[in-house]
PAFI-508945 format. One line per field, with one value per atom (N, C-alpha, C, O): residue number from 1; atom name; x, y, z. Coordinates in steps of 0.1 Angstrom, whole numbers. Layout:
BEGIN
num	[NUM|...]
atomo	[CA|...]
u	[X|...]
v	[Y|...]
w	[Z|...]
//
This chain:
BEGIN
num	[1|1|1|1|2|2|2|2|3|3|3|3|4|4|4|4|5|5|5|5|6|6|6|6|7|7|7|7|8|8|8|8|9|9|9|9|10|10|10|10|11|11|11|11|12|12|12|12|13|13|13|13|14|14|14|14|15|15|15|15|16|16|16|16|17|17|17|17|18|18|18|18|19|19|19|19|20|20|20|20|21|21|21|21|22|22|22|22|23|23|23|23|24|24|24|24|25|25|25|25|26|26|26|26|27|27|27|27|28|28|28|28|29|29|29|29|30|30|30|30|31|31|31|31|32|32|32|32|33|33|33|33|34|34|34|34|35|35|35|35|36|36|36|36|37|37|37|37|38|38|38|38|39|39|39|39|40|40|40|40|41|41|41|41|42|42|42|42|43|43|43|43|44|44|44|44|45|45|45|45|46|46|46|46|47|47|47|47|48|48|48|48|49|49|49|49|50|50|50|50|51|51|51|51|52|52|52|52|53|53|53|53|54|54|54|54|55|55|55|55|56|56|56|56|57|57|57|57|58|58|58|58|59|59|59|59|60|60|60|60|61|61|61|61|62|62|62|62|63|63|63|63|64|64|64|64|65|65|65|65|66|66|66|66|67|67|67|67|68|68|68|68|69|69|69|69|70|70|70|70|71|71|71|71|72|72|72|72|73|73|73|73|74|74|74|74|75|75|75|75|76|76|76|76|77|77|77|77|78|78|78|78|79|79|79|79|80|80|80|80|81|81|81|81|82|82|82|82]
atomo	[N|CA|C|O|N|CA|C|O|N|CA|C|O|N|CA|C|O|N|CA|C|O|N|CA|C|O|N|CA|C|O|N|CA|C|O|N|CA|C|O|N|CA|C|O|N|CA|C|O|N|CA|C|O|N|CA|C|O|N|CA|C|O|N|CA|C|O|N|CA|C|O|N|CA|C|O|N|CA|C|O|N|CA|C|O|N|CA|C|O|N|CA|C|O|N|CA|C|O|N|CA|C|O|N|CA|C|O|N|CA|C|O|N|CA|C|O|N|CA|C|O|N|CA|C|O|N|CA|C|O|N|CA|C|O|N|CA|C|O|N|CA|C|O|N|CA|C|O|N|CA|C|O|N|CA|C|O|N|CA|C|O|N|CA|C|O|N|CA|C|O|N|CA|C|O|N|CA|C|O|N|CA|C|O|N|CA|C|O|N|CA|C|O|N|CA|C|O|N|CA|C|O|N|CA|C|O|N|CA|C|O|N|CA|C|O|N|CA|C|O|N|CA|C|O|N|CA|C|O|N|CA|C|O|N|CA|C|O|N|CA|C|O|N|CA|C|O|N|CA|C|O|N|CA|C|O|N|CA|C|O|N|CA|C|O|N|CA|C|O|N|CA|C|O|N|CA|C|O|N|CA|C|O|N|CA|C|O|N|CA|C|O|N|CA|C|O|N|CA|C|O|N|CA|C|O|N|CA|C|O|N|CA|C|O|N|CA|C|O|N|CA|C|O|N|CA|C|O|N|CA|C|O|N|CA|C|O|N|CA|C|O|N|CA|C|O|N|CA|C|O|N|CA|C|O|N|CA|C|O|N|CA|C|O|N|CA|C|O]
u	[-240|-250|-252|-249|-257|-255|-274|-282|-273|-289|-288|-278|-300|-306|-316|-324|-318|-333|-339|-332|-352|-362|-359|-361|-352|-353|-335|-333|-328|-314|-313|-304|-321|-326|-331|-328|-339|-347|-335|-333|-328|-316|-307|-299|-304|-291|-293|-290|-297|-299|-287|-288|-276|-259|-255|-246|-264|-261|-261|-252|-274|-278|-264|-261|-259|-249|-235|-228|-231|-220|-221|-211|-237|-239|-247|-256|-243|-256|-266|-276|-267|-279|-280|-270|-290|-295|-306|-315|-306|-319|-322|-315|-336|-343|-352|-363|-351|-360|-362|-354|-374|-380|-377|-383|-367|-363|-372|-370|-383|-392|-399|-402|-403|-412|-402|-406|-389|-378|-384|-384|-389|-392|-386|-383|-384|-376|-384|-392|-385|-396|-394|-401|-382|-371|-364|-359|-360|-345|-342|-348|-334|-328|-316|-304|-320|-311|-306|-315|-296|-288|-293|-294|-295|-299|-295|-301|-284|-278|-282|-277|-292|-298|-309|-317|-314|-327|-334|-344|-325|-325|-330|-341|-320|-321|-335|-342|-339|-348|-364|-373|-362|-376|-375|-387|-368|-365|-370|-381|-364|-371|-387|-396|-389|-405|-413|-425|-411|-415|-419|-430|-409|-410|-420|-429|-418|-423|-438|-446|-443|-455|-464|-476|-456|-462|-460|-468|-451|-454|-463|-466|-470|-485|-495|-504|-495|-505|-505|-514|-497|-496|-504|-514|-500|-502|-516|-523|-522|-539|-545|-554|-539|-545|-543|-551|-535|-531|-544|-551|-548|-560|-573|-583|-572|-585|-585|-595|-575|-569|-575|-574|-581|-585|-597|-599|-606|-619|-628|-627|-637|-644|-660|-667|-662|-672|-674|-685|-659|-662|-656|-645|-666|-663|-656|-653|-651|-642|-652|-649|-664|-673|-679|-682|-678|-679|-669|-673|-659|-649|-647|-643|-651|-653|-661|-658|-675|-684|-677|-677|-673|-668|-658|-659|-649|-639|-644|-640|-655|-659|-669|-673|-674|-683|-669|-671|-660|-647|-647|-638]
v	[-191|-186|-184|-193|-174|-175|-173|-165|-183|-183|-179|-182|-169|-161|-165|-167|-169|-171|-155|-145|-154|-140|-133|-121|-138|-132|-125|-113|-132|-127|-116|-107|-116|-106|-93|-81|-98|-83|-79|-67|-85|-82|-77|-69|-82|-77|-73|-82|-63|-63|-59|-61|-54|-53|-66|-67|-75|-92|-91|-97|-82|-83|-75|-78|-69|-55|-66|-61|-77|-84|-96|-103|-97|-111|-104|-96|-110|-106|-115|-109|-127|-135|-140|-144|-140|-143|-153|-150|-165|-172|-170|-172|-166|-167|-173|-173|-179|-193|-192|-188|-197|-198|-209|-218|-211|-221|-231|-243|-223|-233|-243|-254|-238|-246|-256|-267|-250|-253|-252|-261|-238|-237|-224|-216|-222|-212|-201|-204|-189|-178|-169|-159|-170|-157|-161|-172|-149|-146|-130|-122|-127|-113|-111|-114|-106|-101|-89|-81|-82|-71|-64|-70|-52|-42|-41|-35|-46|-46|-59|-61|-66|-78|-73|-80|-60|-59|-60|-66|-53|-52|-70|-75|-76|-92|-99|-107|-95|-98|-96|-103|-85|-76|-82|-86|-85|-91|-106|-108|-115|-128|-128|-135|-118|-117|-113|-118|-105|-99|-113|-116|-118|-130|-138|-143|-140|-153|-153|-163|-137|-135|-132|-133|-130|-131|-147|-153|-153|-170|-178|-189|-168|-179|-173|-180|-159|-155|-164|-171|-163|-170|-185|-189|-193|-204|-200|-201|-195|-190|-191|-198|-183|-177|-193|-194|-200|-210|-219|-222|-221|-234|-229|-237|-217|-216|-216|-215|-217|-213|-229|-238|-231|-243|-250|-262|-242|-249|-242|-230|-251|-248|-243|-234|-249|-245|-233|-229|-223|-213|-201|-200|-192|-179|-170|-173|-157|-147|-140|-134|-140|-131|-138|-130|-149|-157|-152|-146|-154|-148|-137|-135|-128|-113|-110|-102|-118|-118|-122|-115|-133|-139|-132|-132|-125|-116|-106|-102|-100|-88|-87|-78|-104|-108|-110|-107|-115|-118|-100|-97]
w	[52|57|73|80|78|91|97|94|105|111|122|129|127|140|141|131|154|159|160|157|163|163|172|171|184|196|193|195|189|183|176|177|169|159|165|161|174|184|194|194|200|209|204|210|190|188|171|164|165|157|145|133|152|148|139|130|143|135|123|116|117|104|97|85|100|93|90|81|94|91|79|74|75|63|53|54|41|35|32|27|34|39|54|59|60|74|72|65|78|79|91|101|92|102|108|102|121|125|139|147|141|154|158|152|168|174|182|182|187|195|189|194|177|168|159|156|155|147|129|121|128|113|110|119|99|88|87|78|92|91|83|83|74|67|63|65|54|49|51|44|60|57|46|48|35|25|23|25|20|23|7|-4|10|0|-10|-19|-13|-23|-35|-45|-30|-38|-39|-45|-36|-41|-58|-62|-64|-79|-82|-83|-82|-83|-79|-86|-67|-56|-66|-69|-69|-74|-86|-89|-95|-109|-106|-111|-101|-95|-90|-94|-80|-77|-90|-89|-102|-110|-120|-124|-123|-133|-128|-135|-114|-106|-108|-111|-105|-105|-122|-124|-132|-145|-150|-158|-145|-146|-143|-147|-132|-121|-128|-132|-130|-138|-152|-154|-158|-175|-172|-179|-162|-157|-155|-165|-146|-146|-160|-164|-166|-177|-187|-196|-185|-195|-194|-204|-181|-178|-184|-185|-188|-196|-211|-217|-215|-230|-232|-223|-248|-256|-248|-250|-238|-235|-242|-243|-248|-259|-249|-254|-237|-232|-225|-221|-220|-218|-228|-234|-228|-239|-232|-220|-239|-233|-226|-216|-230|-224|-208|-199|-209|-199|-187|-177|-189|-185|-178|-167|-188|-184|-172|-163|-172|-165|-149|-140|-149|-139|-134|-121|-138|-130|-123|-112|-131|-123|-112|-105|-114|-101|-84|-72|-88|-80|-73|-66]
//
């Protein structure tokens, strides 16, 4: 995997053509800002993101299961307020 700074990507965008995955780094702060992933991996990334979203929603719903002090009506009312 190749590592490029933000300024390198801005100046020389053609560097992204030669690699499947590029790590984008803010060299001043030494922080990874993100990753460039080639378009051929789009379906895989979308599937992983969808799976993660479903899992996080199920974890949130699971927090409310089994609680006797909160009923379905109360959950609906609180959801509408947000």
